[in-house]
N, C-alpha and C positions, 0 to 999 in steps of 0.2 A: 398865612404870611410867615416868612422866615424871620425869626427874631433872635437877638443876642442880648442878654441882660435886659429883656423886656422891650428892646428897641428894634424896630424894623431896620434891617441892614440892606444896603445895596450890594450888588454883585460886582466886586472890584477886580480889576486885572484880567477880565475875561472878555473884553470888548471884541477882540479879534475873532475868538472862537464863536461868540454869540452872533457876530456879523456873518460868519461863514454858515452857521446853522440857519439863520434867518434867510440868507440868500438861497440856500439849497431848498428850504421848504417853500419859499416863494416860487422857485422854478417848478417844483413839483405841482403846485396848485395852479399856477398860471399857464404852464405848458402841458399839463396833464401827463407827467412822466414819473417813473419810479426812480428814486435816488436813495443812497445809503451813505451814512457817515459812521465811522468806527472811532470812538474816542477811547484812548488808553492812558492810564496814569496810575502811579502808586497810590496806595490807600492813604486817605487824608488830604489828597491834593486838591480836591474840590469837584470831583465828577458829579456827586449828588447835587451840589448847588447849581452846577451848570445845567443838569437835567431839569431841576426845579424851575430855573429861569426860563428854559426853553418851553416847558409845559405851560408856564404862566402866560407866555407870549402866544402860544397856540390858542389858549382859551380866550384871550383878548382879540386876536386877529381872525381866528377861524373857529368861532364858537360851535359851528355845526360839525366839526371834524370828529371822526371816531378815533379815540385814543385807546390802543390795545397795549397794555403794559405788563411785562413779566420780569421776574428777578431770579437770578441763579441762586442755588442753594448748595453749599459744599456737601451736604448730606445726600443730595440727589444727583451728584456728578455721575454721568454715564447713563442715567435713566433716559430713555428716548422721549423727546419732546417735552421734557419736564417744564422748561420755562414757558414754552408756548401753551402747554396745557393750563398752567396757572393763569396766563394772560387771557386765554379764551374764556375760562370760567369767570374771571373778573369782569371781562367785557359783557358777558351774558348776564351777570348778576347772580350766578349760581352760588349758593351759600352752604357752608359746611353744616351738617346737622339736619339738613332737609332730607326728606324721604327720596328714594330713587326716582319715584314718579314725579315728585315736585321738581327735582333737579333736571330731569329729562324735559319736563314741560317748559322750564325756564330756558334751557338751551334751544329747544325747538322754536320758542317764541323769537329768539334772536335770529335764528336762521330764516324763519318765515318772513322777517321784516323786509328783506330785499332779494333773497334767493327765489328764483322762479318756481312755480308750483311743480313742474316736472322733475326738479332736482332736490326739492326740499327733504324728502325722506332719505335719500342717499346721503346728502351732505350732513344731515342731523345724525344719522347712524354712525358714520365714520368719524365725525368730530367728537361724538360721544365716546367712541373707542379711544380716541386720542387723548381725551381729557379725563377719562375715568368716570364718565357720566353715562350709565347704560341707557340706551334708547331702544326699546323693545321692537326689533324687526329681525328676528333670527335668520330668516331666509336670505337676507343680504349679507350677514356677517359670517355664517357658517362656511360657505364656500371660500370666502376670502381668507378666513383664518387657516384653512387647510393648506393654503399656498402663500408663504410669507411674502414673496415678491408681489403677488396680487394685493395682499393686505397693505403693503407699503405704497403701492401705486394708487390704490383707492383712497388711502389716508391723505396722500399728497394732493390728489385731485380734489378731494372734499375741502381741504384747507384753501387751496388756490381758488376754487369756485366761490367759496364763501367770501374771501377777501375781494375777489373780482366784483361780486355783486355789491359789496359795500363801497368799493371805489367808484362804481358807476353812480352811486347815490351821493357821495360826498368824499372829501379827502380822508385818507386813513394814515394815522401815525402809529407805527409799531415800535415800541421801546423795549429793548432787551438789556436790562441792567445786570451787572456782574456776570457777563457772558463767559468769563474765564471758567465758570462752573457749569457751563452749558454742555451740550453733547453734539456729536457730529451729525446726528439725524436732524436736529434743529437747524444747524447751519446749512446743511444741504437743502432742506426744505425752503429756507429763506432764499437761497441761491436760485432755485428753480422758480420761486414765486416772483423774484425780481425780474427774471427773464420773461415769464409769461405776462406779467403786468407792466411791462416796460413802457407802455403808452397810457398808463393810468396814474392818478395822483396818490402814489404810495411813498411815504417817507419812512425809512427804517433808520432808527438811531440805536446803535449798539454801544455799550459802555463796559469797560473791563480793566483789570489790572494789566501791567505789562506782559504777564505770562499768556495773555490772550493771543498775542502774536506768535507765541511758541506753540500753543495748542492748535491754533487754526491759522497757519501762515497764509498770507495773501488772501485774507478773508474777503470774499465777494469781489475780488479785484477784477475778475472778468465782467462784472456788472457795473464797473466804474465806481465802486465804493471808495470813498475818500477817507484815508486814515488820518487821524488828528491826535498826535501825542500831546498830552496836556502837561506843560512845564510847570515849575514852581511859580508861585506868586512873586512878582517883583517887590523889591524893597519899598518902592513908592506906593504900590497898591496896598501893601501891608500897613504902612504908616497911615494911609488914608482911612483904612478901616478902623485903625486904633483911634484916630481922632473922632471918627463918626460915632464910635461906641462910647468912648470915655469922655467925650465932650471937653469942657474946659480943664479937666484934670489931666488931659493928655499933653504934657509939655513935650517939646521936640525931643528932649533927652529920653523920656519914657517911651514915646512912640518909636524912636530909633532903636532902643534896646529891645523892645518887644519884637520889632520886625527882624532884628538880627537873630534873636533866639529862636524865632519861628522857622527861620531858614526856608521860607516860601511854602511851608506846609499849612494849608488852611485850617486843618483840625488843631494843630499845635497853636496856631495864632489865636483861635477862639478860646482855647483853654488858658493861654497866657493873659488874654484880655479879662477873662473871668477872675483870674488870680489877682491881676492888677486892680480890678474894681473892688 
């Protein structure tokens, strides 16, 4: 539960964006189609809270959905598939510090859950290469590594086949946070996956700072991705949160002053409320 000063707070001022996300996800599940939404906003505007609210609703409404979540890292910018590798390891339950054999076994267990027997070895091996989890089957890897284009196509195929198998079993929500620190290989792979799985329940939610639009212009536009720039919180929404958190201590004058000083920035607003308290 998200709290501020020990109190559970509601998500204020984002009803329109949450409504759009809800409607898009419902379409994915009910119609069995792949959809993508790209949310951009400056730091502190409330992307993380919006993501949290969306994931909370997913757990309530679609408890059996598979959530695959990765986050960009400024230190890994440019590394191929860095966000996806992190997301897949997390989805599989691969833990740092495990032996190579233990990590490979964990990854294979995830693949074996829904991928057909004929494809399990191939998908495990190339997902392992993608995620840095070595799965011992050198005869599959050596020839691919000798030819970069073959390696790239086999990696793409393994990822798509794994997600396809998961989507056949249940809805899949793929969340890529701080995608402005992602890489072109990741965005291209998601593009091809949205195309291949266009008739399966796959919901891609990407979040990033405004520079995301500069790094990857027209991101997944050919797949119908919906761009959603997140504006500042309204004055009324900021005042509503102030009254919710400060209770009787929040006179109209205090609420108004806090809302004006925050300037629609959710992070500043929370810090000002802590200071006022």
